[in-house]
C-alpha positions in Angstrom: -15.8 -91.4 5.6 -13.8 -89.0 7.9 -13.4 -85.6 7.6 -10.0 -84.5 8.5 -9.7 -81.6 10.7 -7.0 -78.8 10.7 -4.4 -78.8 13.3 -3.1 -75.9 15.1 0.5 -76.8 15.2 1.4 -74.5 12.2 -1.4 -71.9 12.9 -1.1 -68.5 13.9 -3.6 -68.1 16.9 -4.2 -65.2 19.2 -6.3 -65.5 22.3 -8.1 -62.6 23.7 -8.2 -62.3 27.4 -9.9 -59.5 29.4 -6.4 -57.5 29.9 -4.3 -59.0 27.2 -3.5 -60.6 23.8 -1.7 -64.2 24.1 0.2 -65.2 20.7 0.8 -68.9 20.4 4.3 -70.1 19.6 3.7 -69.9 15.9 2.3 -66.3 16.0 5.1 -65.1 18.4 7.9 -66.2 16.1 7.7 -62.8 14.4 8.3 -61.0 17.7 11.5 -63.0 18.8 13.8 -60.0 19.0 10.8 -57.6 19.6 9.9 -55.8 23.1 7.5 -53.2 21.6 4.6 -53.1 19.1 1.7 -50.9 17.5 -1.6 -52.3 17.8 -4.3 -51.0 15.1 -8.0 -51.7 14.9 -9.9 -51.9 11.7 -13.4 -51.5 12.8 -15.0 -51.8 9.2 -13.3 -55.2 8.4 -13.3 -56.7 12.0 -9.3 -56.9 12.1 -6.8 -56.1 14.4 -2.9 -55.4 13.4 -0.1 -56.1 15.7 3.1 -54.4 14.2 6.4 -55.4 15.8 8.6 -52.3 16.5 12.3 -52.6 16.3 14.8 -51.3 18.8 16.2 -49.2 16.1 12.8 -47.8 15.1 12.5 -46.7 18.8 15.8 -45.1 18.5 14.8 -43.2 15.6 11.4 -42.1 17.3 9.3 -43.3 14.3 6.3 -43.9 16.5 4.8 -41.7 19.4 5.9 -43.3 22.8 2.0 -43.5 23.5 1.3 -45.5 20.8 3.7 -48.3 21.8 2.8 -51.4 23.7 5.2 -53.7 25.4 5.7 -57.5 24.3 6.3 -59.9 26.9 7.9 -62.9 25.9 7.4 -66.3 27.8 8.4 -69.8 26.9 6.4 -70.6 23.7 4.2 -67.7 23.8 4.1 -63.7 23.7 1.6 -61.5 25.6 0.7 -57.8 25.1 -1.2 -56.3 28.1 -3.6 -53.5 27.3 -7.2 -53.9 28.9 -8.3 -50.5 27.0 -7.9 -52.0 23.4 -9.3 -55.4 24.7 -12.3 -53.5 25.9 -12.8 -51.8 22.3 -12.5 -55.2 20.6 -15.1 -56.8 23.0 -17.3 -53.7 22.1 -16.8 -54.0 18.5 -17.4 -57.9 18.4 -19.9 -57.7 21.2 -18.5 -60.4 23.0 -16.6 -60.7 26.5 -12.9 -61.7 25.7 -12.5 -64.4 28.2 -10.1 -66.5 26.3 -11.7 -66.5 23.0 -9.3 -67.6 20.2 -8.7 -66.2 16.7 -6.9 -67.1 13.6 -4.3 -64.7 12.3 -1.7 -64.2 9.5 1.4 -62.5 9.1 1.3 -59.8 6.3 5.0 -59.9 4.8 4.5 -56.9 2.6 3.4 -54.7 5.7 5.2 -56.4 8.4 2.3 -57.1 10.8 0.5 -59.8 12.2 -3.3 -59.4 11.2 -5.9 -61.1 13.6 -9.2 -62.0 11.9 -12.1 -61.3 14.4 -14.3 -62.9 11.7 -12.6 -66.3 12.4 -13.1 -67.4 16.0 -11.9 -70.7 16.8 
């Protein structure tokens, strides 16, 4: 009997490297028109939130500039570079972030991508 495995074609996957977060093509669809984001860490539940920030929100100064992170779009991926945040995550999960992949999901109500650090691929 075969056990059918999940594919990743339709999965939101975020890869953590030593200096950045890389979002796969599915996860980066929420950032198509976005160039900035906020990143929050929930240490109690081992989750990370990436909240897209629109140009209008920046124009309205809704968030402090020091909280914004640049989103760089590539062909089929998005990258957010912030070594300090990745180092905090590595300390929290007690693993080196050298290309480890995590599942994520988009919270429609809160409008943010949630990375579940409890579900490493």
